[in-house]
MITOR-516372 format. One record per residue: z, y, x of N, C-alpha, C, CB in turn; residue in three letters. Coordinates in steps of 0.02 Angstrom, whole numbers, padded with zeros to 5 digits, always signed. Last residue first. Glycine has a CB too. Layout:
BEGIN
ZYXZYXZYXZYXALA/...
END
This chain:
BEGIN
-00123+03386-04630-00098+03421-04567-00031+03409-04574-00113+03497-04558LYS/-00277+03289-04676-00222+03309-04671-00184+03340-04614-00199+03269-04688LYS/-00416+03261-04691-00379+03348-04686-00315+03331-04684-00391+03411-04757GLY/-00455+03138-04692-00435+03154-04751-00406+03220-04753-00395+03109-04773GLY/-00406+03111-04524-00437+03079-04587-00425+03105-04643-00422+03016-04597VAL/-00371+03251-04417-00360+03190-04444-00408+03166-04509-00290+03191-04462PRO/-00479+03306-04293-00457+03329-04358-00425+03257-04388-00525+03364-04405GLN/-00478+03372-04126-00476+03327-04170-00450+03333-04244-00448+03287-04142MET/-00586+03459-04028-00521+03459-04071-00510+03429-04113-00504+03502-04095LEU/-00655+03453-03877-00644+03429-03925-00581+03445-03976-00648+03377-03906PHE/-00758+03525-03753-00684+03537-03783-00681+03515-03862-00663+03622-03777VAL/-00841+03509-03601-00832+03506-03683-00756+03523-03701-00850+03425-03715VAL/-00930+03587-03474-00879+03572-03497-00851+03565-03570-00853+03603-03469THR/-01052+03520-03341-01053+03562-03412-00969+03543-03440-01130+03526-03478GLU/-01140+03525-03207-01086+03519-03243-01080+03558-03316-01037+03538-03198GLU/-01251+03583-03125-01219+03521-03102-01175+03493-03156-01178+03534-03038ASP/-01403+03652-03194-01335+03660-03187-01312+03599-03145-01299+03666-03256GLY/-01517+03649-03251-01514+03650-03172-01441+03654-03154-01555+03715-03138GLY/-01546+03592-03379-01546+03672-03367-01537+03684-03287-01477+03711-03411ASN/-01515+03472-03416-01596+03482-03384-01594+03565-03360-01671+03466-03458LYS/-01427+03437-03488-01407+03411-03408-01477+03437-03385-01390+03313-03390ALA/-01344+03461-03616-01393+03482-03600-01382+03479-03519-01407+03545-03635GLY/-01240+03407-03745-01242+03424-03669-01296+03419-03645-01204+03389-03628VAL/-01157+03393-03903-01215+03384-03857-01223+03419-03796-01268+03398-03889ASN/-01039+03310-03969-01070+03373-03935-01122+03349-03899-01023+03414-03889HIS/-00943+03239-04113-01002+03233-04059-01017+03307-04039-01076+03192-04091THR/-00814+03147-04170-00840+03223-04155-00884+03203-04100-00778+03286-04131GLN/-00730+03073-04302-00770+03062-04245-00801+03125-04237-00819+03005-04250ASP/-00558+03092-04370-00639+03109-04381-00669+03114-04317-00655+03180-04421VAL/-00433+02980-04340-00458+03054-04344-00530+03044-04359-00447+03101-04272PHE/-00394+02855-04345-00353+02910-04394-00377+02975-04384-00272+02916-04380GLY/-00413+02829-04164-00423+02800-04243-00377+02850-04277-00396+02711-04260LYS/-00555+02922-04101-00475+02913-04112-00459+02895-04169-00435+02969-04102VAL/-00668+02992-03992-00664+02927-04065-00587+02924-04038-00726+02824-04062HIS/-00813+03096-03969-00742+03080-03960-00728+03038-04017-00695+03142-03956ALA/-00974+03071-03875-00932+03057-03956-00852+03044-03920-00970+02963-04016LEU/-01106+03153-03824-01039+03140-03804-01000+03132-03881-01008+03207-03752VAL/-01264+03156-03769-01229+03143-03837-01149+03116-03815-01277+03079-03887GLU/-01385+03235-03658-01327+03182-03682-01297+03197-03745-01267+03178-03632TYR/-01532+03256-03594-01489+03287-03640-01445+03222-03658-01531+03324-03705ASP/-01566+03270-03428-01597+03230-03483-01538+03269-03519-01604+03135-03480ALA/-01557+03289-03283-01626+03300-03299-01631+03258-03385-01680+03259-03228GLY/-01436+03191-03199-01453+03258-03217-01534+03237-03269-01463+03315-03132SER/-01337+03046-03229-01391+03070-03187-01423+03135-03230-01449+03006-03172PRO/-01151+03083-03247-01219+03053-03282-01282+03083-03243-01225+03078-03369VAL/-00991+03045-03222-01051+03075-03190-01102+03040-03224-01058+03068-03112ARG/-00857+03117-03313-00903+03076-03320-00971+03089-03273-00915+03076-03389VAL/-00682+03148-03348-00751+03166-03318-00783+03117-03311-00754+03198-03259ALA/-00539+03223-03471-00597+03168-03432-00648+03197-03398-00637+03121-03481PHE/-00388+03251-03525-00445+03271-03496-00482+03199-03483-00429+03319-03429GLU/-00263+03240-03572-00309+03243-03628-00386+03251-03585-00286+03313-03685GLY/-00145+03214-03487-00171+03275-03493-00226+03290-03543-00191+03290-03436ARG/-00189+03074-03458-00108+03092-03487-00119+03162-03514-00039+03093-03421SER/-00355+03055-03490-00286+03025-03451-00231+03070-03485-00285+03036-03357ASN/-00466+02982-03608-00424+03030-03573-00372+03018-03554-00414+03076-03599THR/-00596+02854-03557-00532+02875-03597-00508+02935-03571-00474+02825-03595TYR/-00761+02807-03583-00711+02821-03537-00648+02847-03572-00735+02868-03486THR/-00923+02746-03548-00874+02753-03591-00813+02776-03553-00865+02692-03629GLU/-01104+02749-03554-01044+02764-03532-00983+02771-03575-01053+02814-03501TRP/-01213+02722-03655-01214+02696-03587-01153+02712-03545-01273+02722-03553ARG/-01239+02680-03816-01198+02710-03769-01186+02680-03700-01140+02716-03797TYR/-01378+02656-03905-01342+02628-03862-01308+02672-03815-01377+02586-03834LYS/-01491+02735-03958-01447+02710-04013-01394+02677-03968-01485+02658-04070LYS/-01559+02887-03905-01543+02824-03894-01491+02792-03939-01525+02820-03832GLU/-01544+03039-03931-01603+02994-03959-01600+02917-03948-01668+03017-03927GLY/-01468+03067-03772-01486+03105-03841-01556+03057-03855-01505+03207-03830ALA/-01378+02938-03702-01427+02977-03679-01461+03002-03760-01480+02931-03620VAL/-01210+02948-03717-01274+02912-03722-01333+02966-03715-01279+02872-03794ARG/-01039+02907-03709-01089+02951-03695-01164+02897-03694-01068+02993-03619ILE/-00873+02915-03776-00934+02865-03771-00997+02931-03751-00950+02812-03861ARG/-00712+02909-03777-00753+02948-03749-00824+02897-03733-00715+02982-03686LEU/-00547+02898-03844-00609+02863-03816-00661+02911-03817-00632+02800-03856GLU/-00377+02955-03788-00444+02967-03823-00499+02931-03801-00463+03035-03819ALA/-00270+02942-03713-00297+02897-03727-00357+02908-03785-00248+02857-03738GLY/-00188+03111-03744-00203+03053-03706-00241+02997-03740-00143+03027-03683PRO/-00218+03258-03799-00233+03200-03842-00246+03137-03784-00306+03216-03897PHE/-00140+03418-03797-00182+03369-03778-00162+03304-03809-00185+03366-03705SER/-00133+03509-03949-00085+03469-03896-00133+03440-03864-00030+03414-03922LEU/-00165+03558-04068-00175+03590-04005-00146+03561-03944-00152+03653-04010ALA/-00144+03500-04189-00087+03542-04164-00098+03581-04093-00026+03494-04157LYS/-00239+03389-04190-00248+03448-04235-00185+03510-04211-00240+03419-04324GLU/-00273+03378-04013-00262+03337-04065-00250+03406-04117-00196+03276-04051ASN/-00394+03380-03894-00347+03405-03914-00340+03371-03993-00354+03480-03903PHE/-00474+03344-03738-00488+03324-03803-00411+03342-03830-00517+03240-03810VAL/-00594+03401-03623-00524+03397-03633-00526+03394-03722-00480+03470-03593THR/-00716+03371-03482-00692+03406-03538-00619+03384-03563-00742+03398-03592GLY/-00877+03350-03405-00795+03349-03425-00759+03387-03477-00759+03369-03370ARG/-01003+03284-03332-00973+03300-03407-00911+03305-03389-00982+03248-03468ILE/-01100+03323-03202-01035+03311-03229-01029+03343-03310-00980+03347-03176LEU/-01235+03245-03122-01230+03290-03175-01157+03270-03195-01289+03283-03234PHE/-01317+03190-02978-01266+03193-03029-01267+03241-03080-01210+03200-03001ASP/-01478+03191-02924-01425+03225-02926-01382+03203-02995-01447+03298-02921PRO/-01581+03048-02922-01571+03113-02949-01508+03134-02947-01591+03118-03010VAL/-01655+02978-02760-01612+02984-02822-01589+03039-02858-01563+02960-02811ARG/-01761+02980-02676-01768+02984-02740-01721+02963-02802-01817+02958-02743SER/-01749+03063-02529-01708+03033-02585-01745+03031-02647-01645+03073-02597SER/-01866+03084-02438-01841+03121-02478-01802+03064-02518-01893+03166-02513LYS/-01875+02996-02265-01900+03001-02341-01847+03047-02368-01904+02925-02386LYS/-01935+03045-02110-01857+03042-02162-01906+03043-02238-01781+03138-02151LYS/-02036+02938-02025-02015+02985-02059-01969+02973-02111-02062+03012-02077SER/-01992+02853-01878-02002+02852-01941-01991+02918-01982-01965+02804-01963PRO/-02052+02920-01743-02011+02918-01771-02001+02902-01846-01997+02958-01754LYS/-02162+02832-01619-02177+02890-01686-02105+02863-01723-02270+02875-01747GLN/-02195+02833-01457-02165+02791-01501-02155+02850-01557-02095+02751-01470THR/-02348+02822-01375-02293+02863-01400-02263+02825-01461-02319+02937-01421PRO/-02395+02679-01281-02414+02706-01344-02347+02759-01362-02429+02639-01403ALA/-02412+02682-01116-02374+02659-01167-02381+02705-01225-02305+02651-01147PRO/-02561+02670-01035-02511+02698-01036-02477+02669-01098-02523+02765-01032PRO/-02651+02525-00962-02636+02575-01039-02581+02602-01023-02623+02538-01119ASN/-02623+02465-00833-02688+02489-00860-02677+02539-00915-02733+02431-00885GLU/-02492+02470-00723-02511+02483-00791-02586+02506-00805-02466+02534-00817GLN/-02461+02376-00574-02499+02435-00611-02503+02424-00687-02577+02442-00583PRO/-02293+02305-00569-02369+02286-00581-02398+02351-00605-02383+02221-00639THR/-02175+02284-00450-02208+02320-00468-02289+02298-00481-02193+02365-00429ALA/-02057+02136-00492-02118+02159-00454-02162+02224-00487-02167+02095-00449PRO/-01887+02190-00553-01959+02158-00561-02009+02166-00519-01987+02176-00613PRO/-01750+02195-00447-01805+02233-00486-01877+02191-00488-01818+02308-00447PRO/-01614+02086-00455-01679+02113-00433-01718+02128-00461-01707+02090-00405ALA/-01455+02138-00533-01505+02094-00524-01579+02122-00486-01517+02069-00595PRO/-01309+02167-00438-01372+02179-00492-01416+02147-00482-01403+02239-00499PRO/-01175+02068-00452-01238+02098-00399-01288+02119-00458-01281+02029-00335ALA/-01074+02002-00533-01093+02062-00523-01137+02097-00497-01067+02078-00509GLN/-01103+01864-00502-01116+01899-00555-01115+01966-00575-01090+01879-00586ALA/-01079+01848-00355-01138+01856-00363-01157+01883-00453-01167+01785-00335LYS/-00923+01874-00374-00973+01918-00327-01046+01926-00349-00979+01885-00256VAL/-00891+01764-00442-00893+01827-00468-00918+01873-00441-00846+01846-00480ILE/-00930+01655-00356-00957+01652-00416-00951+01729-00460-00921+01591-00450ALA/-00853+01696-00244-00913+01693-00237-00950+01698-00300-00926+01643-00204THR/-00716+01673-00324-00732+01725-00307-00804+01749-00259-00677+01735-00284ALA/-00743+01537-00344-00730+01576-00404-00745+01649-00372-00649+01564-00435LEU/-00723+01489-00210-00772+01472-00253-00788+01504-00307-00765+01421-00269LEU/-00596+01527-00164-00671+01550-00136-00729+01540-00186-00692+01505-00068MET/-00526+01447-00267-00516+01519-00269-00589+01540-00224-00432+01545-00232VAL/-00547+01314-00225-00557+01334-00285-00569+01412-00288-00501+01311-00323VAL/-00505+01324-00090-00576+01293-00100-00602+01326-00161-00576+01210-00111THR/-00366+01346-00109-00409+01388-00070-00484+01372-00070-00386+01386-00004ALA/-00345+01207-00193-00321+01279-00201-00366+01332-00185-00264+01291-00161THR/-00351+01128-00080-00395+01132-00137-00394+01195-00175-00380+01080-00181SER/-00270+01167+00029-00339+01168+00039-00377+01164-00027-00359+01113+00083CYS/-00135+01131-00050-00168+01204-00025-00225+01213-00007-00142+01232+00026LYS/-00153+01005-00084-00148+01043-00134-00158+01127-00110-00081+01024-00165ILE/-00159+00958+00067-00211+00945+00012-00220+00979-00043-00206+00891-00011TRP/-00030+00986+00088-00087+01016+00124-00149+01007+00085-00095+00986+00193ARG/+00045+00905+00003+00054+00988+00011+00000+01014+00046+00120+01012+00053GLY/+00021+00790+00048-00005+00808-00016-00009+00881-00028+00034+00779-00067CYS/+00072+00782+00181-00005+00781+00172-00048+00798+00106-00023+00716+00187HIS/+00203+00792+00154+00161+00844+00197+00095+00842+00181+00164+00833+00271VAL/+00223+00671+00081+00232+00728+00052+00202+00802+00080+00298+00727+00048PRO/+00117+00558+00129+00180+00588+00142+00185+00649+00096+00187+00606+00217SER/+00053+00424+00026+00033+00479+00086+00111+00517+00096-00041+00546+00057LYS/+00026+00239+00056+00060+00303+00025+00062+00366+00072+00137+00285+00006MET/-00063+00094+00034-00046+00173+00067-00025+00222+00040-00091+00206+00090ASN/+00010-00064+00044+00006+00007-00001-00002+00063+00038+00071+00024-00044MET/
END
């Protein structure tokens, strides 16, 4: 049986470690060296000038803001009132929202059309306001004063 002495094992480990460190250092130096320049070749045709893509104008229609407040018959703010908005002349409502705790609402719609805004609260008569978003402005404010069904006060 051939047993190595601890002194020989220690030398072997030191030599192996030193060899590994040297190999790693060589690999790192080679990896950091700049690549050799490509061989110079004469260019027959000059490169075509690169054209920047033309900036397309957005086809998106600017938004129009319809905002307002809903009040009850006592001129107090009306939280939770339902508001539905549609393009004038259409049957289907496209936008729907509710008033906040202060009776206010705001809805963004595409400009360039006329809209009908309907305020609905159970027990009150529905009210409608027409809003024109064609006149070049960017917002319109509407106010609804809701009246109870049957005219009770």
